[in-house]
N, C-alpha and C positions, 0 to 999 in steps of 0.2 A: 497238533503241530501245524497242520494246514491252516486251521482257523487263526492261530497266532500270526502266521505269515501273512494271511489275508488282511488281518487287522493292521499289521505293521505297514503293509502296502497302502492301505486306505489312509492311515494317519500321515504317512510320509508324503503321500500325494497332496493331501490337504495342506500340510505344512509348506510344501514347495509352491503350491498354487497361491497360498497367502503371501508368501515372500515375492513371488513373481508379480502379483497384483500390486504390492507396495512399491516394487521396483519400477513398474510401468505407470504408476499413478503420479499425477501432478503434485509436486512438492511446493507448498506455499510457506512463505515467511511473512508473518505479520509484524511490521515494524511500528512501534509506538513511541514517538518522541513526546516527552512529558516534562512539564515544568509547573511546580506548585499546584498539584492536583489531588491534594489530600481529600477534597470533597468529592472527587469524581472517580478516583482510581478503581474502587471496587466495582461499580457499575460497568466501567470500561473493561476491566479484566474479565469479569463474569461473562460479558457478552461475547468475548473472544474465546474464552476457554470452554464455553458450553456449546461450541460448534459441533455439529454431527459429523462433519468431514474429519477423518482421522489424521490425514497426512499434512500436518502443519506444525511449525514452531513459532515461537514468539520471541522477539528481541525488544525489550523494554528499556528505553534510554531515559533515565532520570537526569535531567540537565541541570545539575547542581541546584536543586530546589531548596528554597529557604524555609519551607514549611516541613511537615512530617511525611512527605511523600515517600522518601527513601525508606524510612523505618516501616511505614505501613505496607509498602509493596514487599519488602523483605519478609515481613511477618506473614503476609498473604501467601507468598511462595512457600515458605517453610511449613505453615499450618496445613496447606493442601498438598504437600509433597510434590511440588511442581518444578523442582530444579532441573529435571530432564526435559521439561517442556518450554520453560522460559529462561532466557538468558537476560540477566539484569545487568545493565551498565550504569554505574554511578559516576557521572562526570564530577571532577573536582573543580572545574571552571565552567562557566556558562558558555556554550558553543552556539546555541540557536538551532532551530529545527532543521534548516536546510543542511547545515554542516553535519549534523547528526545523521540525517538520512544519507547524505553523500558517503560519509565514512562507513556507515553500516552496510549499505547496499554493495559497496565495493569489496566487502568481505564475503559476500554471497556468491555462489557459483552462478554462471550465466543462465542456466536453465531453471533457476528458482523463480517462481512468480511472487513478486513483492506486493503486499497489500498494506497500504499506509492507513493508520488509524491514529488520530490525535488523542492525547492522553486524557482529554475531558469529554470525548465522544464515545459512541457505542455502535456496535453492529446491531442491525434491527431485529434479527432472529437467529436461531441456531442453524438455519439453512443457508446462510450467506456464503460460506466458503464452498458448499456444495454447488451453489449457483455459479460461482467463479470457476470452479473446476470444470463444470459443464461447458462454459463458454470457451475455455482453453482446450477442450477436447477437439475443437476446430483448430487445426494446425496453422490456419491463416491468421489467427488472432494473436496479437502481440501486446495489446493494451486494451483496457476497458475503463470506463468511468460511469458514474451515476448509479443509482439515484439516491437522493437523501430526503429526509424530512427534518425540519427544525424542531428543537426543543427550547422552551416549552410550548411554543405557538402551534406546533404541528403543521406548519406550512410546507407544502411540497416544494422541493428544490427546483432549480432552473436548468438542470442538465437536459440536453436534447441533442438530436443529431445535427451535424453541420450540413449546410446546404451543399448539394453535389458540386456546384460550380466553385465553391470555396475549396473543396477537396482536390478538384482537378488542377487548380493553379497554386495549391499549397499556400493559401492566403489566410491561414488560421489566425494570425496575429492581427488581422484587420477585422475580425469577426467578434461579435459579442462573446463574452466568456461563458462557457457552458460545460467545461470539462472538470467538474468538481467531484466531490465524494460520491461514491467510493472509488478511489484511484488504485488501479492494479496494472502491473506491467512486468515483463521479464527483466530480471536484473541485468542481463546482457544488453538489452535495449538501452536501459538507463546509462550504462557504461559508455555508450557512444556519445554522450553529451560532453562537450568540452568544458572543462572546469571553469575556464574564464567566462563562459556564458552564464555561470551561476553566481558571478561575483559583481559587486558594485563597490568601487574604490578599494579593491583588493580584499574585500570581505564578502562572505556569503550573504545573499539578500536576506535582510532581517524580516521583511514583509513581502507579500505577493510572491513568495518563493514557490508556491505550487505552479504558478504560471511559468516560472523560470525553467522548470524541468518538464512540464506537460507540453508546452508549445514545441520544443525540439522533438519530443517523442511522437507527438501527433504528426509532425511534418515527416519524420522518418517512416511513419506507419501509414502514410496517406494513400498508398495503393491498396486499399481494402484490408488493412491489418489492424484496425481498431474498431471498437463497438461501444455505443452508448447503451447501457442497460437501463430499461425503463422501470423495472421493479425497484421498490424502495429497499435498499440494503444497509442504510447508514442513518444514524441519528446525530445530527449536527447540533451541538450544544451552544446556543447563542446567549445563554445566561451568564457565561463566564466573563468577568470583568477584564480578563487578559486577552480577549479576542482582539485581533489586529485592528479591525474596523472601529473598536472602542478606544484602543490605546492611542492611535494616531492615523485617522482615516486619510488625512491630507498626504502624509508620507506614503501610505499604502498606494494611493492613486498615482503619486509621482513615480514610484518604483515600477508600477505596472506599465507606465508609458515608456520607461527605460527598457523594459523587457520586450514590449511590443515593437520597439524600434530596431531590435537586433536582426541580423541577417537570418532568414529562414534556412533550415537544414534541407538537404536534398533527400528525396525519398530513397529508402533502401529496398533493394530487390529481394533480399533474403537476410535472415539471421543465421550465420554459419553453424552455430551450436545446435540449432533445431534440426539441421540436416543429419547430425550425428546421432540423434535420439532414435 
């Protein structure tokens, strides 16, 4: 009788410890905006779903693809019994990546860490989300970026630290762009961005949209709350003919200048939801 009671206590303790660990662990939401990626969807999803870190969900947004992306992703989820891990959104009209991100992130609770992965790209190893969770174990970190390698050339990306004087005067928009993949941030930080700052002529930016949301969040995080990760975490697919710089590089550069000319955000002293954790 004593042995049964002893074993019950052990198993109950292990059960409670496991649930306490999950409750206290960083929860990550990987958001994948995707359009016409039937060629790339499997490598993309495999790289995310084979992560060693257990506490993450995936929101995959099929942006009204005209190829077989929807059917292939639906089959992938069904065959692997992943409906509890992946939420698939199939748009009936094309919205564009930035609107998809905006709408999706605003459905996430503030304390979720958002990881953005384009539908034709990949995470570089099964350890990526573990690395992100490790960085966010520092309560001062609200945002991270970097580093990536290009495919198929295998060129190292240009992500690097901002000069200290740029951070001190919040002059990120005057500095060369360096805050690219892998982009991660608290959902609650993203929600501080004014919607109008993500729009051009009343529409979400169709290109250069990563600058549109990263600049405000860098500015709000400028008092020591962001980090450039030097390890390669992301594979940026430059072979896709739908890449913005291939579709209309002139328009991309024009929209970048519009974004850089916007008024900088003031640094935040704190994120209230983090004080409640």
